N, C-alpha and C positions, 0 to 999 in steps of 0.2 A: 220360389222366385220372389225377390223383394222388389216391390214397386214403390218408387220414391215419388215425392211431389214433383221434382224436376222432370222425371220421366213422363208423368201424367200431363204436365203443362206442355212439354215438347210434343207429345202425341196429339193433344187437343189442337195446338197451333198447326201441326202438320195436316190434320184432317180439315181444319178451316181453310188453310191455304190451298190444298189440293181441291177441295170442294169449290172454292171461289174460282179457281182456274177452270174447272170442269163446267160450272154453271155459266161462266163467261163464254165458253166455246159453244155450248149447246143452246143457249137462250138467244132470243131475238130482242133483248133489251137494248135501249139506247146506250146504256153504260156498260155494255158487255166487255169492252176493251179495258175499262177501268177495273172491272172485277178480275180480269186476267192479270193486269198490272199489279193490283194489290196482292193477289195470290203469289206472284213471283217475288215481290218485295218481302212479303211475309216469310217466304222460304229462305231467302238469302240474308235477311236482317235478323230474323228471330230463330227460325227452326235450325238452320245449319250451325250457328254458333252455340245454341243451347245443346244440341246433340254432340257437338265436338267437346264442349266442356264436360258434359255428362260422361262421355267415354274416356276422357283423358284426365279426370280430376285426381285419381288415385295412382297415377303412374309417374315414374321418374323420367324426366326428359333426357337425363344423361345416358340412360340405357339405349337411346335411339340416336345419339350423336356420335360422329366419328371423332374419336380422340386418339391420342398416342397409345393409350392402353388398349383400346378396342382394336386398333390396327395390329398391335403385337399379338393379341389373342387370335385374330384372323390368320396371321402368318403362322403362329404355332399350330393352329388347327389344320391349316393346309399342309404344313410339313408332316404332321402326324398322319394325315390322310394319304399323302403321297408315299410315305415310307412303308 
């Protein structure tokens, strides 16, 4: 299993964000709501985009788009399946 720098950064940011949210919920600090907010912001601004980029960087987007060719392939597959 190959561990890349991007994967490590994403994992560290995930742990920090979830830890911030957890500490904000369980602590009696005056800034507990800010900790929760920073954790949520960290997840949505940093962790989710980095994770999405890491998972999609080597894939071809055209494989997931509905084009004329992909519709024809689906029709042909359905016709072969029904026959």
